[in-house]
N, C-alpha and C positions, 0 to 999 in steps of 0.2 A: 206821472205815469209810464213804466218802464213798457215800453213796447213789445210786442212777444217776440220780434225777430231778436231783440237783446237776451230775452231768456232765454229763447234758444241758445244761442250763442256761448250763453253762459253754462247750462246744462252739457253743452261738447265740451268747454273747459274743464270741467268739473273732474272728472276722471284723472285728466292730467295733473291738475294742480293734487290731487290725493296720493299720485305717483311720486310725484317731485315732494310731497311733504314725506311719505314714507322712505323716498331714499337718503332724503338727510338724517331722519330719526334711524335709517341702518348704519350711518356712515359714523353717525355719532356713539352710537353705541360700538363699534368694531373699535372703536379708538380704547374704549377700557377692556375689552377683550386680552386675558393672557395669552402668553405666546401658545400655550399649550391648546388654548382652546380653538385659536386661530389657525394650529396645524391640524386641528379635529376639524374644522370648517370646511379647512382645503379638502381634506380626503374624502368629506362624506357628499362635498357638491354643492351648489348652489338651488334653492326652488323658490317659486314665487312665497309658500308661507314663509319660508324663513324673511321671505321683504315682510311681510304681513303681521307676522307673530313670530318677532324676533325672541328665540329662545335666552333663559338666563343662564349668563357664566357658572358653570359648575365647579365647583371646589376641590381641587384634585390634592390628595392628604397624600404626602411623601408616602414611600413604603414604611413600614417600621421595619427595624434592623432586627428579627427576632431569633436570638440564639437559642437551638434546642438544647436543652442541659445534654449532656455526655452523661452516657452513665459509665459508673465508677471501676475502676480495672478491678476485676477478682484476685486478688491475693493468693494464688498458688501456695498450699502450705507443702512446705518440703518436706520429703519422705524422709524418714532416719535412713542414714547408709550403715547398711549389713558391712560388718567388720569383715575388714579383708582377708580372704584366705592365706595362709602363710604358703608361699610357693618353693617346691622343693628345689635348693640348687640342685642344679645338673654338674654333675661329675664325670669328667670323661675317663673313661675307663682304660684300664693300663694293657698292654699287648699280650701281657700270661694272665689276663683276670680270667678267673672259673667261670666255667659255663652252667647256668640252671636251664637246664631244657626242659619248657612245659608244652605237654600234647594233648590232645581233646577235640572236644568239641566245643561250641560259642562259650560254656561256662570255663573250660581252659583259657580261653582268651580273655577273658574277665579277670581271671585267678591272673596271669600273666600280668595285665595291667596293674594289679595292686602290689603282686611282687616286685615286676618294676620302679613303683612307687615306695616299696619297702626299703627297697636296697638302690634308691638313686644316688646316696651318698657314699656308699662304698664302691670303691674304685677298682676294687678286687674282686667283683662277684658282676657278670652279665647276665640280663635277663633275655633266653633266646624263646620266643612263642613260635613254637610251628602246629598252629591248629587248625582246622577245619571246620567250621561254624554247621554244618549237615552232617558231620560223619557220626559213626556210631559203630557196634559191632553186628548191627541186623544187616546192613545194607553193605557185607564187605565186598559186594561186585561195584560199590561205588567209591570205597576207600577202604582197603583192606588194611588195618592198623599192626597186627604182629608184623607184617611183611613192612610197612613203610617206616615202621619203627628202626630197622635194621640199617636202612641207608642215614637215616634222621640221626641218627647215633655217629654214625663214621664221618659225613660232615661236619658235625657241630663240636665232636669231641668232648662230650660233657662230663662235670664233675658228678651231676644228679639229674634224673628224669623224675618230673613230676606229671603224675598224669592225671584228668579229670576228663572224665567219658562216661556216657552212657545217657544224656538227655533226650536223645531221639530215639532211643530205643524202645518205645511203648507201639509196638507193631507189629505186624504179621514178619514172619521171619522163614524164607524157604528153607528148609529139609529136606536134601534131597529133591521129589519132586513134589512135595506137597508142602503147603502154605501156613505153618503151624501158627495158632493164637498166641498172644502174648500171655507170659507165664503159664501157658501148659505145660505138662509132663515132658514133651518132647521138645518145646522152644525152650523151656529153661537150661534141660540138660547140652541141647546144643550152644547155648547162650556162654554155659558153665566155660563148655569147652573153648569157645575162643577167647573168651578174658582169660583162660588159664594160659594160652598159647602167647598172650603180649605179654604176660608176666614172666613167661619163659623165656622169652626173645631177648627179655631187657637185662634177665639173670644173666644168660650165656654171651652179653654182651661186659659183663661183668662192671656194670654202671649199678651203683645206688639206686634206689627209685620210692617214693613216696606216690602212695595212690589217695587221690583226695574223693570222698564221696559227696554224693549227692545232697543238696539240702532241701527242705519241705518247698513245696510248691502249693500254688493257689487250691487248686483243683484236688478233693480228698481223694481221688482216685488215683491218681497222679504221685502223690504223696505216700499213699501207700504202697505203691509200684515202686517207688525209688528206695523207701526202706527195704522190701525183697533184694534190690539191687546192688545196695551197700553192702548187704551180705557174702554177695557173690564175690564182688571186688576186694572185700576183707579178706575171704578166703585165697583169693588170686594171689594178694601181694603177699601177704605171709607164706601161703606156699612157697614164695620165689625168693623168700628173703628180703622182701621189699616191706613199706609200715604202711599201715591204713590210718589214715586223717579224717577224724571223725567230726563234720562241721556243723552235723543239726541242731545241737543245742543253740547254736548262735543264731538263727533264722526263726527260731520258734518260741511261744510263751511259755510261761511255768505249766501251762496245761498240754505242751509239745503243741498247739495248734499254729498253723502258719500265720506269720506277721510282715506286714508290711514295712512296719515301723518298729525301729529296734535300738539299744544302744549301740552307738561304734566303738572303736576301740580303744577310744578316751571313757566310753561309760554316758557319751550324750546319747538322748533322743535323736536320732537321725532316720531319713527314709532308705530302707535298705533293698529293694525291689522295686522294678517300676510297675505300670498298669497295668502289666498284661499277668502280673502273679508269678511270671516264669523267670525273665534274666531281672540282674542285679545292677542297683546304684553304683555311684562311684566308689561311695562310702561302703559297699555291700559287695564292691570286687576287694576294698582294702583290708576290709573283715575276714574274707574268706584267702587271703595273703597271709595275715596274724596267724590263723589257725596252724599255717605251716610253715611258720618263721622259726619256731623252737626247735623244730626236726631238721630243718635245713641248716639252721647255726650249729647243729651239734656235727651233721653229716661233713659240711665244710671247714670243722674247727674256728668256728667263730662266736663272738659272743653275739645273741639274738638283736636286732635292729634296733636303736633304740634303747637297748637293755631291758626291754620289756617282757617277761617273763609270763606272764598271765593274759588270760583273752576276757575283754568283758560280755558278758554276754545274759539273755537274760535270768533275774530269779537267782542270780549267782550260780551258774552252771558252769561245772567247772570245764577246765581244757581237755585232761583226758576224759572222753567220754564214756560212759559204759557202754559193756556189749550190748547190741540191740535183738542179739540174733533170736533172745528168747521172746522176746515182743512178738517179733514178726512169725515166729513157729504156727 
């Protein structure tokens, strides 16, 4: 029979035995741990729970190499190339080239560009544009054309003068001490006097000249005023031996209404005017010039540039436009 003292000794030693057995079990389990698990255990630290209830090794799956599908590159549709615009060859002008002096407002500037293109291949003709974009007959305090034209003719010594002026003149004009309303009786009389003075100044310089009329504009009232102005310009030109060039039909439709797009000098439909309904496009400038080419060629003793004798206009409009004085009466 086991004595009570021996039993107490066994009881005291039991925890130690259990602890020893636990240590042996942990050691055996750790031998089978993967390096990854051992590293994890190290990082987590050790506790009594780990000793008594060891964790099962977890299987670490290698990360899947998942490649995201790349979006397919969008194929860009190539836009059809527009046909190249033929470049006008630049010909050096001869020292004795005859000068075409173009004067007037911003419309004259556009006309000059068109003429420069028209005569670009003619070494014997030089286009000299001496315009003032904001000028007119009304504000002679700003720019006095009857006076300025004398100096310009003396300086440039032109063979012919081309006038295009009046698009800025729809405004009050000071006559004496009174500001007269546009196209009132007194306004019109003074306007006729000033345009006549310009025609007279050119005639006295003994230089042939062309007076190019205004085209239609988008605003109906402005168009109506331009028709009336053109009658005055025609009278001033013809009175002093000049020729009036009517461009009206080239910038209206068959009903006489303003058009933004119309036939160019080759009969192709193009944009002739800018969005403001006032300025002209490159094709419009060339068309303005086209109306003057026949008369210029006659004065200069040349064949018209490109041997063209007719102008492309809506509804087969003739080059020689009819007299419009009756229409505006």
